[in-house]
Structures are given as structure tokens and as C-alpha cells.
DSSP file (Angstrom, degrees, kcal/mol; ACC not computed):
  #  RESIDUE AA STRUCTURE BP1 BP2  ACC     N-H-->O    O-->H-N    N-H-->O    O-->H-N    TCO  KAPPA ALPHA  PHI   PSI    X-CA   Y-CA   Z-CA
    1    1 A M              0   0    0      0, 0.0     2,-0.1     0, 0.0     0, 0.0   0.000 360.0 360.0 360.0 145.1   79.4  -24.7  -24.5
    2    2 A T     >  -     0   0    0      1,-0.1     4,-2.2     4,-0.0     5,-0.2  -0.391 360.0-113.8 -78.0 160.7   80.5  -24.1  -28.0
    3    3 A D  H  > S+     0   0    0      1,-0.2     4,-2.6     2,-0.2     5,-0.2   0.906 116.2  51.4 -58.4 -45.7   78.1  -23.3  -30.8
    4    4 A K  H  > S+     0   0    0      1,-0.2     4,-2.2     2,-0.2    -1,-0.2   0.889 110.6  49.1 -61.6 -40.2   78.8  -26.6  -32.7
    5    5 A L  H  > S+     0   0    0      2,-0.2     4,-2.5     1,-0.2    -1,-0.2   0.912 110.9  49.1 -66.4 -41.5   78.2  -28.6  -29.5
    6    6 A K  H  X S+     0   0    0     -4,-2.2     4,-2.6     1,-0.2     5,-0.2   0.938 111.2  50.7 -62.1 -44.2   75.0  -26.9  -28.8
    7    7 A E  H  X S+     0   0    0     -4,-2.6     4,-1.8     1,-0.2     6,-0.3   0.902 111.9  46.9 -61.0 -42.6   73.9  -27.5  -32.4
    8    8 A R  H  X>S+     0   0    0     -4,-2.2     5,-2.3     2,-0.2     4,-0.7   0.909 113.1  49.1 -64.2 -43.4   74.7  -31.3  -32.2
    9    9 A L  H ><5S+     0   0    0     -4,-2.5     3,-0.7     1,-0.2    -2,-0.2   0.924 113.2  46.7 -66.8 -43.2   73.0  -31.6  -28.9
   10   10 A S  H 3<5S+     0   0    0     -4,-2.6    -1,-0.2     1,-0.2    -2,-0.2   0.810 115.0  45.5 -67.8 -31.5   69.9  -29.9  -30.1
   11   11 A S  H 3<5S-     0   0    0     -4,-1.8    -1,-0.2    -5,-0.2    -2,-0.2   0.500 108.7-119.4 -89.9  -4.1   69.7  -31.9  -33.4
   12   12 A G  T <<5S+     0   0    0     -4,-0.7     3,-0.4    -3,-0.7    -3,-0.2   0.736  74.4 132.2  73.8  19.6   70.4  -35.3  -31.7
   13   13 A G    > < +     0   0    0     -5,-2.3     3,-1.4    -6,-0.3    -4,-0.2  -0.059  12.6 121.6-102.2  33.0   73.5  -35.5  -33.8
   14   14 A M  T 3  S+     0   0    0     -6,-0.3    -1,-0.2     1,-0.3    -5,-0.1   0.794  82.1  43.9 -62.8 -27.7   76.1  -36.5  -31.3
   15   15 A N  T 3  S+     0   0    0     -3,-0.4    -1,-0.3    -7,-0.1     2,-0.1   0.181  85.0 127.7-105.0  16.6   76.9  -39.6  -33.2
   16   16 A L    <   -     0   0    0     -3,-1.4    93,-0.2     1,-0.1    92,-0.1  -0.417  68.1-100.6 -71.9 147.0   77.0  -38.1  -36.7
   17   17 A A    >   -     0   0    0     91,-3.1     3,-1.8    90,-0.2     4,-0.3  -0.338  31.1-117.0 -63.7 149.2   79.9  -38.7  -39.0
   18   18 A P  G >  S+     0   0    0      0, 0.0     3,-1.4     0, 0.0     4,-0.3   0.875 112.5  58.5 -58.8 -38.7   82.3  -35.7  -39.1
   19   19 A E  G >> S+     0   0    0      1,-0.3     4,-1.6     2,-0.1     3,-0.7   0.563  84.7  83.8 -71.0  -1.9   81.8  -35.1  -42.8
   20   20 A A  G <4 S+     0   0    0     -3,-1.8    46,-0.6     1,-0.2    -1,-0.3   0.757  79.8  64.5 -67.6 -26.2   78.1  -34.6  -42.2
   21   21 A D  G <4 S+     0   0    0     -3,-1.4    -1,-0.2    -4,-0.3    -2,-0.1   0.818 117.7  21.6 -69.0 -30.5   78.7  -31.0  -41.3
   22   22 A T  T <4 S+     0   0    0     -3,-0.7    -2,-0.2    -4,-0.3    -1,-0.2   0.547  88.9 119.2-114.5 -13.1   79.9  -30.0  -44.8
   23   23 A M     <  -     0   0    0     -4,-1.6    42,-3.1    41,-0.1    43,-0.4  -0.347  52.5-142.8 -66.9 131.2   78.5  -32.6  -47.2
   24   24 A L  B  >  -A   64   0A   0     40,-0.3     4,-2.6    41,-0.1    40,-0.3  -0.587  20.5-116.6 -90.2 156.8   76.2  -31.2  -49.8
   25   25 A V  H  > S+     0   0    0     38,-3.0     4,-2.8    35,-0.5    36,-0.2   0.916 115.6  51.9 -60.7 -41.0   73.1  -33.1  -51.0
   26   26 A G  H  > S+     0   0    0     35,-1.8     4,-1.8    34,-0.3    -1,-0.2   0.908 111.2  46.8 -63.6 -41.0   74.5  -33.4  -54.6
   27   27 A A  H  > S+     0   0    0     34,-0.5     4,-1.4     2,-0.2    -1,-0.2   0.891 112.9  49.8 -68.4 -38.1   77.8  -34.9  -53.3
   28   28 A Y  H  X S+     0   0    0     -4,-2.6     4,-2.4     2,-0.2     3,-0.5   0.942 110.2  49.9 -63.0 -45.2   75.9  -37.3  -51.0
   29   29 A L  H  X S+     0   0    0     -4,-2.8     4,-2.5     1,-0.3    -1,-0.2   0.866 107.5  55.2 -63.4 -34.7   73.7  -38.5  -53.9
   30   30 A G  H  < S+     0   0    0     -4,-1.8    -1,-0.3    -5,-0.2    -2,-0.2   0.821 113.8  40.7 -66.8 -31.3   76.8  -39.0  -56.0
   31   31 A R  H  X S+     0   0    0     -4,-1.4     4,-0.6    -3,-0.5    -2,-0.2   0.782 114.3  52.5 -82.5 -31.9   78.2  -41.3  -53.3
   32   32 A W  H >X S+     0   0    0     -4,-2.4     4,-0.8     1,-0.2     3,-0.8   0.893  97.1  66.1 -76.0 -40.6   74.9  -43.0  -52.5
   33   33 A L  H >X S+     0   0    0     -4,-2.5     3,-1.2     1,-0.2     4,-1.0   0.895  98.8  49.5 -54.5 -48.3   74.0  -44.0  -56.1
   34   34 A P  H 34 S+     0   0    0      0, 0.0     4,-0.5     0, 0.0     3,-0.3   0.829 106.8  56.9 -62.4 -27.5   76.9  -46.6  -56.7
   35   35 A T  H << S+     0   0    0     -3,-0.8    -2,-0.2    -4,-0.6    -3,-0.1   0.696 106.4  49.9 -78.0 -15.2   76.1  -48.3  -53.4
   36   36 A V  H XX S+     0   0    0     -3,-1.2     3,-2.3    -4,-0.8     4,-0.8   0.726  86.7  87.8 -88.6 -23.7   72.6  -49.0  -54.5
   37   37 A R  G >< S+     0   0    0     -4,-1.0     3,-0.7     1,-0.3     8,-0.2   0.852  92.0  41.0 -47.8 -49.5   73.5  -50.5  -57.9
   38   38 A G  G 34 S+     0   0    0     -4,-0.5    -1,-0.3     1,-0.2    -2,-0.1   0.462 109.8  60.4 -83.9   1.1   73.9  -54.1  -56.8
   39   39 A T  G <4 S+     0   0    0     -3,-2.3     2,-0.3     2,-0.1    -1,-0.2   0.564 105.5  39.0-104.6  -9.0   70.9  -54.0  -54.5
   40   40 A V  S << S-     0   0    0     -4,-0.8     2,-0.0    -3,-0.7     5,-0.0  -0.832  97.2 -77.8-133.1 170.2   68.1  -53.3  -56.9
   41   41 A K     >  -     0   0    0     -2,-0.3     4,-2.3     1,-0.1     3,-0.3  -0.349  45.5-111.8 -66.4 153.2   67.2  -54.3  -60.5
   42   42 A E  H  > S+     0   0    0      1,-0.2     4,-2.6     2,-0.2     5,-0.2   0.878 118.2  52.7 -56.1 -42.6   69.2  -52.6  -63.2
   43   43 A R  H  > S+     0   0    0      1,-0.2     4,-1.8     2,-0.2    -1,-0.2   0.887 108.9  49.9 -64.1 -39.2   66.1  -50.7  -64.4
   44   44 A T  H  > S+     0   0    0     -3,-0.3     4,-2.5     2,-0.2    -1,-0.2   0.903 111.2  49.2 -62.1 -44.0   65.4  -49.4  -60.9
   45   45 A W  H  X S+     0   0    0     -4,-2.3     4,-2.7     1,-0.2    -2,-0.2   0.906 108.9  51.7 -66.3 -40.5   68.9  -48.2  -60.6
   46   46 A R  H  X S+     0   0    0     -4,-2.6     4,-2.4     2,-0.2    -1,-0.2   0.877 110.2  49.8 -59.9 -38.0   68.8  -46.4  -63.9
   47   47 A R  H  X S+     0   0    0     -4,-1.8     4,-2.7     2,-0.2     5,-0.2   0.932 110.2  50.3 -68.5 -45.2   65.6  -44.7  -62.8
   48   48 A H  H  X S+     0   0    0     -4,-2.5     4,-2.5     1,-0.2    -2,-0.2   0.926 111.8  48.8 -56.3 -45.9   67.3  -43.6  -59.5
   49   49 A E  H  X S+     0   0    0     -4,-2.7     4,-2.8     1,-0.2     5,-0.2   0.915 111.0  50.1 -61.0 -43.9   70.2  -42.3  -61.5
   50   50 A E  H  X S+     0   0    0     -4,-2.4     4,-2.9     2,-0.2     5,-0.4   0.896 111.3  47.2 -61.5 -44.5   68.0  -40.4  -63.8
   51   51 A V  H  X>S+     0   0    0     -4,-2.7     5,-2.2     2,-0.2     4,-2.1   0.921 113.5  48.5 -64.0 -43.9   66.0  -38.8  -61.0
   52   52 A V  I  <>S+     0   0    0     -4,-2.5     5,-2.6    -5,-0.2    -2,-0.2   0.949 117.4  41.8 -61.8 -48.4   69.2  -37.8  -59.2
   53   53 A R  I  <5S+     0   0    0     -4,-2.8    -2,-0.2    -5,-0.2    -1,-0.2   0.911 124.7  31.8 -68.2 -43.2   70.7  -36.3  -62.3
   54   54 A L  I  <5S+     0   0    0     -4,-2.9    -3,-0.2    -5,-0.2    -1,-0.2   0.773 134.7  11.8 -90.6 -25.8   67.7  -34.5  -63.8
   55   55 A H  I  X5S+     0   0    0     -4,-2.1     4,-1.1    -5,-0.4     5,-0.2   0.786 122.3  41.2-120.8 -48.4   65.7  -33.5  -60.7
   56   56 A L  I  >XS+     0   0    0     -5,-2.2     4,-3.4     2,-0.2     5,-0.7   0.964 113.4  44.6 -79.4 -51.9   67.5  -33.8  -57.3
   57   57 A T  H  ><S+     0   0    0     -5,-2.6     4,-1.3    -6,-0.2     5,-0.2   0.900 114.8  47.9 -64.0 -40.6   71.0  -32.6  -57.9
   58   58 A P  H  45S+     0   0    0      0, 0.0    -1,-0.2     0, 0.0    -2,-0.2   0.880 123.8  33.9 -65.9 -34.6   70.1  -29.5  -60.0
   59   59 A S  H  <5S+     0   0    0     -4,-1.1    -2,-0.2     1,-0.1    -3,-0.2   0.888 138.5  12.5 -87.8 -40.5   67.4  -28.5  -57.4
   60   60 A L  H ><5S+     0   0    0     -4,-3.4     3,-2.0    -5,-0.2   -35,-0.5   0.474  93.9 103.9-116.5  -5.4   68.8  -29.5  -54.1
   61   61 A G  T 3<<S+     0   0    0     -4,-1.3   -35,-1.8    -5,-0.7   -34,-0.5   0.737  80.9  50.8 -56.7 -31.2   72.5  -30.4  -54.9
   62   62 A K  T 3  S+     0   0    0     -5,-0.2     2,-0.3   -37,-0.2    -1,-0.3   0.469  89.0  99.4 -90.3  -1.8   74.0  -27.2  -53.4
   63   63 A I  S <  S-     0   0    0     -3,-2.0   -38,-3.0     1,-0.1   -37,-0.2  -0.648  84.2-107.5 -83.1 138.7   72.2  -27.5  -50.0
   64   64 A R  B >>  -A   24   0A   0     -2,-0.3     3,-1.0   -40,-0.3     4,-0.7  -0.458  27.4-128.5 -61.1 135.7   74.1  -28.9  -47.0
   65   65 A L  G >4 S+     0   0    0    -42,-3.1     3,-1.0     1,-0.3    -1,-0.1   0.900 108.4  47.7 -57.4 -45.0   72.7  -32.4  -46.4
   66   66 A K  G 34 S+     0   0    0    -46,-0.6    -1,-0.3   -43,-0.4    45,-0.1   0.673 110.9  53.0 -73.9 -14.9   72.0  -31.7  -42.7
   67   67 A R  G <4 S+     0   0    0     -3,-1.0     2,-0.2     2,-0.1    -1,-0.2   0.480  78.0 119.0 -99.1  -2.2   70.3  -28.3  -43.5
   68   68 A L    <<  -     0   0    0     -3,-1.0     2,-0.2    -4,-0.7    46,-0.1  -0.475  47.5-167.9 -66.6 128.3   67.8  -29.8  -46.1
   69   69 A D     >  -     0   0    0     -2,-0.2     4,-1.7     1,-0.1     3,-0.3  -0.734  34.2-107.9-120.9 166.5   64.4  -29.1  -44.8
   70   70 A A  H  > S+     0   0    0     -2,-0.2     4,-3.3     1,-0.2     5,-0.2   0.844 115.4  56.1 -58.8 -38.1   60.7  -30.2  -45.6
   71   71 A L  H  > S+     0   0    0      1,-0.2     4,-2.6     2,-0.2    -1,-0.2   0.888 105.3  51.0 -66.1 -38.7   59.8  -26.9  -47.1
   72   72 A Q  H  > S+     0   0    0     -3,-0.3     4,-1.9     2,-0.2    -1,-0.2   0.913 114.3  43.9 -62.3 -44.1   62.6  -27.1  -49.6
   73   73 A I  H  X S+     0   0    0     -4,-1.7     4,-2.4     2,-0.2    -2,-0.2   0.955 113.0  50.4 -67.6 -49.3   61.5  -30.6  -50.6
   74   74 A Q  H  X S+     0   0    0     -4,-3.3     4,-2.2     1,-0.2    -2,-0.2   0.900 110.9  50.9 -57.0 -40.7   57.8  -29.7  -50.8
   75   75 A S  H  X S+     0   0    0     -4,-2.6     4,-2.7    -5,-0.2    -1,-0.2   0.881 107.4  53.6 -65.2 -36.5   58.7  -26.7  -52.9
   76   76 A L  H  X S+     0   0    0     -4,-1.9     4,-2.4     2,-0.2    -2,-0.2   0.943 109.1  48.5 -59.5 -47.3   60.7  -28.9  -55.3
   77   77 A Y  H  X S+     0   0    0     -4,-2.4     4,-2.3     1,-0.2    -2,-0.2   0.915 112.0  48.4 -60.5 -44.7   57.7  -31.2  -55.7
   78   78 A Q  H  X S+     0   0    0     -4,-2.2     4,-3.1     1,-0.2    -1,-0.2   0.914 110.5  51.4 -65.2 -42.2   55.4  -28.3  -56.4
   79   79 A A  H  X S+     0   0    0     -4,-2.7     4,-1.8     1,-0.2    -1,-0.2   0.911 109.6  50.9 -63.5 -38.8   57.9  -26.8  -59.0
   80   80 A K  H  <>S+     0   0    0     -4,-2.4     5,-2.2     2,-0.2     4,-0.3   0.929 111.6  46.3 -64.7 -42.1   58.0  -30.1  -60.7
   81   81 A L  H ><5S+     0   0    0     -4,-2.3     3,-2.1     1,-0.2    -2,-0.2   0.959 112.1  51.2 -59.1 -51.5   54.2  -30.3  -60.9
   82   82 A D  H 3<5S+     0   0    0     -4,-3.1    -1,-0.2     1,-0.3    -2,-0.2   0.802 103.9  59.1 -57.5 -30.0   54.1  -26.7  -62.1
   83   83 A S  T 3<5S-     0   0    0     -4,-1.8    -1,-0.3    -5,-0.2    -2,-0.2   0.510 127.5 -97.4 -80.3  -2.5   56.6  -27.6  -64.8
   84   84 A G  T < 5S+     0   0    0     -3,-2.1    -3,-0.2     1,-0.3    -2,-0.1   0.399  74.4 143.4 106.4  -1.3   54.3  -30.2  -66.2
   85   85 A L      < -     0   0    0     -5,-2.2    -1,-0.3     1,-0.1    -2,-0.0  -0.420  53.1-111.3 -70.9 148.6   55.5  -33.4  -64.6
   86   86 A S     >  -     0   0    0      1,-0.1     4,-2.2    -2,-0.1     3,-0.3  -0.369  22.2-113.1 -76.8 156.9   52.8  -35.9  -63.7
   87   87 A P  H  > S+     0   0    0      0, 0.0     4,-2.2     0, 0.0     5,-0.1   0.886 118.1  56.6 -53.6 -38.7   52.1  -36.6  -60.0
   88   88 A R  H  > S+     0   0    0      2,-0.2     4,-1.7     1,-0.2     5,-0.1   0.901 105.0  50.7 -62.3 -40.7   53.4  -40.2  -60.6
   89   89 A T  H  > S+     0   0    0     -3,-0.3     4,-2.0     1,-0.2    -1,-0.2   0.913 110.1  49.9 -61.3 -43.9   56.7  -38.8  -61.8
   90   90 A V  H  X S+     0   0    0     -4,-2.2     4,-2.6     1,-0.2    -1,-0.2   0.853 106.9  55.8 -63.0 -32.6   56.9  -36.6  -58.6
   91   91 A Q  H  X S+     0   0    0     -4,-2.2     4,-2.5    -5,-0.2    -1,-0.2   0.885 106.5  49.8 -63.7 -36.9   56.1  -39.6  -56.5
   92   92 A I  H  X S+     0   0    0     -4,-1.7     4,-2.1     2,-0.2    -2,-0.2   0.885 108.5  52.1 -68.0 -37.9   59.1  -41.4  -58.1
   93   93 A I  H  X S+     0   0    0     -4,-2.0     4,-2.8     1,-0.2     5,-0.2   0.959 111.9  48.2 -59.0 -49.9   61.3  -38.4  -57.3
   94   94 A H  H  X S+     0   0    0     -4,-2.6     4,-3.1     1,-0.2     5,-0.2   0.900 108.6  52.8 -57.8 -43.7   60.0  -38.6  -53.7
   95   95 A T  H  X S+     0   0    0     -4,-2.5     4,-2.3     2,-0.2    -1,-0.2   0.897 111.3  46.4 -60.1 -42.4   60.7  -42.4  -53.5
   96   96 A T  H  X S+     0   0    0     -4,-2.1     4,-2.5     2,-0.2     5,-0.2   0.947 115.5  45.6 -63.3 -49.6   64.3  -41.9  -54.7
   97   97 A L  H  X S+     0   0    0     -4,-2.8     4,-2.4     2,-0.2     5,-0.2   0.922 113.0  49.1 -62.9 -43.0   64.9  -39.0  -52.3
   98   98 A H  H  X S+     0   0    0     -4,-3.1     4,-2.1    -5,-0.2    -1,-0.2   0.929 112.4  49.2 -61.3 -46.6   63.3  -40.8  -49.3
   99   99 A K  H  X S+     0   0    0     -4,-2.3     4,-1.5    -5,-0.2    -1,-0.2   0.894 111.8  48.3 -60.7 -41.4   65.4  -44.0  -50.0
  100  100 A S  H  X S+     0   0    0     -4,-2.5     4,-1.8     1,-0.2    -1,-0.2   0.886 112.4  47.9 -69.6 -37.7   68.6  -42.0  -50.2
  101  101 A L  H  X S+     0   0    0     -4,-2.4     4,-1.9     2,-0.2    -1,-0.2   0.813 105.9  58.3 -73.0 -29.2   68.0  -40.1  -47.0
  102  102 A K  H  X S+     0   0    0     -4,-2.1     4,-1.8    -5,-0.2    -1,-0.2   0.916 107.4  48.0 -60.8 -41.6   67.0  -43.3  -45.2
  103  103 A Q  H  X S+     0   0    0     -4,-1.5     4,-2.4     1,-0.2    -2,-0.2   0.894 106.7  57.0 -68.8 -39.1   70.5  -44.6  -46.1
  104  104 A A  H  <>S+     0   0    0     -4,-1.8     5,-3.0     1,-0.2     6,-0.9   0.883 105.8  50.6 -60.7 -36.3   72.1  -41.3  -44.9
  105  105 A V  H ><5S+     0   0    0     -4,-1.9     3,-1.6     3,-0.2    -1,-0.2   0.937 110.0  50.0 -64.8 -44.3   70.4  -41.8  -41.5
  106  106 A K  H 3<5S+     0   0    0     -4,-1.8    -2,-0.2     1,-0.3    -1,-0.2   0.849 110.6  49.2 -63.2 -33.6   71.9  -45.4  -41.4
  107  107 A W  T 3<5S-     0   0    0     -4,-2.4    -1,-0.3    -5,-0.1    -2,-0.2   0.417 114.9-120.7 -86.0   4.1   75.3  -44.0  -42.2
  108  108 A Q  T < 5S+     0   0    0     -3,-1.6   -91,-3.1     2,-0.2    -3,-0.2   0.819  78.2 125.0  61.8  36.5   74.9  -41.4  -39.5
  109  109 A L  S   <S+     0   0    0     -5,-3.0     2,-0.3     1,-0.3    -4,-0.2   0.718  81.5  14.4 -92.7 -25.5   75.2  -38.5  -41.8
  110  110 A I        -     0   0    0     -6,-0.9    -1,-0.3    -9,-0.1    -2,-0.2  -0.962  65.6-140.5-140.8 158.4   71.9  -37.1  -40.6
  111  111 A S  S    S+     0   0    0     -2,-0.3     2,-0.3     1,-0.2    -1,-0.0   0.596  84.6  35.6 -96.3 -11.5   69.7  -37.8  -37.7
  112  112 A L  S    S-     0   0    0    -46,-0.0     2,-1.1   -11,-0.0    -1,-0.2  -1.000  72.1-128.5-143.9 140.1   66.3  -37.6  -39.3
  113  113 A N    >   -     0   0    0     -2,-0.3     3,-1.7     1,-0.2     4,-0.2  -0.772  25.5-169.4 -87.6  99.9   65.0  -38.5  -42.8
  114  114 A I  G >  S+     0   0    0     -2,-1.1     3,-1.6     1,-0.3    -1,-0.2   0.697  76.1  74.3 -67.4 -20.7   63.3  -35.2  -43.6
  115  115 A A  G >  S+     0   0    0      1,-0.3     3,-1.2     2,-0.2    -1,-0.3   0.731  83.3  68.8 -65.5 -18.7   61.5  -36.7  -46.6
  116  116 A E  G <  S+     0   0    0     -3,-1.7    -1,-0.3     1,-0.2    -2,-0.2   0.706  94.3  57.2 -69.8 -17.9   59.2  -38.5  -44.2
  117  117 A A  G <  S+     0   0    0     -3,-1.6     2,-0.4    -4,-0.2    -1,-0.2   0.406  95.4  81.4 -90.3   2.5   57.8  -35.0  -43.3
  118  118 A V  S <  S-     0   0    0     -3,-1.2   -47,-0.0    -4,-0.1   -48,-0.0  -0.885  70.9-140.0-113.3 141.4   56.8  -34.2  -46.8
  119  119 A D        -     0   0    0     -2,-0.4     3,-0.1     3,-0.0    -3,-0.1  -0.884  16.0-144.5 -99.0 116.4   53.7  -35.4  -48.7
  120  120 A P        -     0   0    0      0, 0.0   -29,-0.1     0, 0.0   -46,-0.0  -0.419  36.3 -88.3 -72.5 159.0   54.2  -36.4  -52.3
  121  121 A P        -     0   0    0      0, 0.0     2,-0.3     0, 0.0   -30,-0.0  -0.311  41.9-115.4 -68.7 153.3   51.3  -35.6  -54.7
  122  122 A R        -     0   0    0     -3,-0.1     2,-0.2     1,-0.1   -34,-0.1  -0.658  27.2-117.4 -85.0 142.0   48.5  -38.1  -55.1
  123  123 A S        -     0   0    0     -2,-0.3     2,-0.5   -36,-0.1    -1,-0.1  -0.547  23.1-132.4 -74.9 144.4   48.1  -39.7  -58.5
  124  124 A T        -     0   0    0     -2,-0.2     2,-0.4     0, 0.0   -36,-0.1  -0.859  17.7-132.7 -98.3 130.9   44.8  -39.0  -60.2
  125  125 A K        -     0   0    0     -2,-0.5     2,-0.4     1,-0.0     0, 0.0  -0.686  14.6-139.0 -85.2 133.3   43.1  -42.1  -61.6
  126  126 A R        -     0   0    0     -2,-0.4     2,-0.3     1,-0.0    -1,-0.0  -0.706  20.1-117.5 -88.2 138.2   41.8  -41.8  -65.0
  127  127 A E        -     0   0    0     -2,-0.4     2,-0.4     1,-0.1    -1,-0.0  -0.592  25.8-126.9 -76.9 135.2   38.4  -43.3  -65.8
  128  128 A I        -     0   0    0     -2,-0.3    -1,-0.1     1,-0.0     0, 0.0  -0.669  19.0-158.2 -79.9 128.1   38.5  -46.0  -68.3
  129  129 A R        -     0   0    0     -2,-0.4     3,-0.1     3,-0.0    -1,-0.0  -0.903  12.0-148.3-110.8 107.2   36.1  -45.4  -71.2
  130  130 A P        -     0   0    0      0, 0.0     2,-0.1     0, 0.0     0, 0.0  -0.207  29.8 -89.9 -69.8 161.4   35.2  -48.7  -73.0
  131  131 A L        -     0   0    0      1,-0.1     0, 0.0     4,-0.1     0, 0.0  -0.464  39.5-125.7 -68.9 141.9   34.5  -48.8  -76.6
  132  132 A N    >>  -     0   0    0     -2,-0.1     4,-2.1    -3,-0.1     3,-0.5  -0.439  34.5 -94.8 -83.6 167.4   30.9  -48.4  -77.7
  133  133 A P  H 3> S+     0   0    0      0, 0.0     4,-2.0     0, 0.0     5,-0.1   0.820 125.3  51.2 -53.5 -36.6   29.2  -51.0  -79.9
  134  134 A E  H 3> S+     0   0    0      2,-0.2     4,-2.1     1,-0.2     5,-0.2   0.887 110.6  49.0 -69.3 -37.1   30.0  -49.1  -83.2
  135  135 A Q  H <> S+     0   0    0     -3,-0.5     4,-2.4     2,-0.2    -1,-0.2   0.875 109.2  53.2 -70.0 -35.3   33.7  -48.8  -82.2
  136  136 A V  H  X S+     0   0    0     -4,-2.1     4,-2.4     2,-0.2    -2,-0.2   0.922 109.9  47.5 -62.7 -45.7   33.8  -52.5  -81.4
  137  137 A K  H  X S+     0   0    0     -4,-2.0     4,-2.3     2,-0.2    -2,-0.2   0.905 112.6  48.7 -57.3 -44.0   32.4  -53.3  -84.9
  138  138 A L  H  X S+     0   0    0     -4,-2.1     4,-2.5     2,-0.2     5,-0.2   0.929 111.1  51.0 -64.9 -47.0   34.8  -51.0  -86.6
  139  139 A L  H  X S+     0   0    0     -4,-2.4     4,-2.1     1,-0.2    -2,-0.2   0.919 111.8  47.1 -56.1 -48.4   37.7  -52.6  -84.6
  140  140 A L  H  X S+     0   0    0     -4,-2.4     4,-1.1     1,-0.2    -1,-0.2   0.891 110.9  51.4 -65.6 -39.3   36.7  -56.1  -85.5
  141  141 A E  H  < S+     0   0    0     -4,-2.3     3,-0.4     1,-0.2    -2,-0.2   0.916 111.9  46.2 -65.2 -42.5   36.3  -55.1  -89.2
  142  142 A V  H  < S+     0   0    0     -4,-2.5    -1,-0.2     1,-0.2    -2,-0.2   0.874 115.1  47.2 -65.4 -37.6   39.8  -53.6  -89.4
  143  143 A A  H >< S+     0   0    0     -4,-2.1     3,-1.8    -5,-0.2    -1,-0.2   0.612  85.5 115.3 -83.2 -10.7   41.3  -56.5  -87.6
  144  144 A K  T 3< S+     0   0    0     -4,-1.1     3,-0.1    -3,-0.4    -3,-0.0  -0.328  80.1  20.5 -59.4 131.1   39.5  -59.1  -89.8
  145  145 A G  T 3  S+     0   0    0      1,-0.4    -1,-0.3    -2,-0.0     2,-0.2   0.467 107.4  96.8  88.6   0.3   42.0  -61.1  -91.9
  146  146 A T  S <  S-     0   0    0     -3,-1.8    -1,-0.4     1,-0.0    -3,-0.0  -0.639  91.9 -98.8-111.6 174.4   44.9  -60.3  -89.6
  147  147 A D              0   0    0      1,-0.3    -3,-0.1    -2,-0.2    -4,-0.1   0.719 360.0 360.0 -63.8 -21.3   46.5  -62.4  -86.7
  148  148 A L              0   0    0     -5,-0.2    -1,-0.3    -4,-0.0    -5,-0.1   0.478 360.0 360.0 -73.2 360.0   44.5  -60.3  -84.3
């Protein structure tokens, strides 16, 4: 058996599209984005485009799509957290990547959505601190005489 045939058999990729062997993550995301535009709200699409442009393509764009692994993705998430992004923003990055890879599976470019093997960070809930009685009085005094 040839090496390519062995690789396809072991990866379960016998039915993968021919371009799957050479396609880079960045090129794939560039092809995926336009196909999503009519299926989601404009604001959601703009957010996907921003995530792809600012976070996914610079970090993962030069990796072959079929070679993308969970450790690379988990490392990306940690690097984004370390750079100061909030856990919620990293969750949005995860959502965009997961959605795009789900489509890649449907298009038979990859056999497995590797983003499913990665845990995005959990958001931390902030405790709500209500105003104390003095702050309420001050707020009402300042608002007195206004439409509020």
C-alpha cells in the first residue's frame, strides 16, 4: 500500500475531497466565510469575519486543515487568555472555529471536527453589588428634575 492510501485509511478519510490534502486553515476560512453570510444575521457574520481576520488566520492560517490538532487549538486559546482577552471572547473564537470545522466535515474536507476535543475557557460570573442606601439617595438627588 502507498503511504497516502495508508494515511487515508487510518484517518477514515477515504471520501475526503482531493483539495483536503493541501488546503491551509487560512484558505479554508477564507472560502467558508462568504458561504455563511446569508445564513446568519449581519452582526453575527461581522463577528465571524472579525474572529477569522484577527485571531484564527494569524494564528492557525498556515497549518494544513487536515493536520490541525487539539493541542494547537488549546494553545491558541491559552495564548489569547494570556494576552488579556476575556474568557467570553475566547469562547466566541471557539464558537467560530467549531462552526467552520463542522462545515468542513460536511464538505468532506476533514473527517473529524477537532474543535470538539478542545475545552474553551469558562466565563467567570461577576457578583452584582447593589447600591447602598446613601448611594441610592445621591442617585435620586442627582436625577431630580430630569426625565429620569
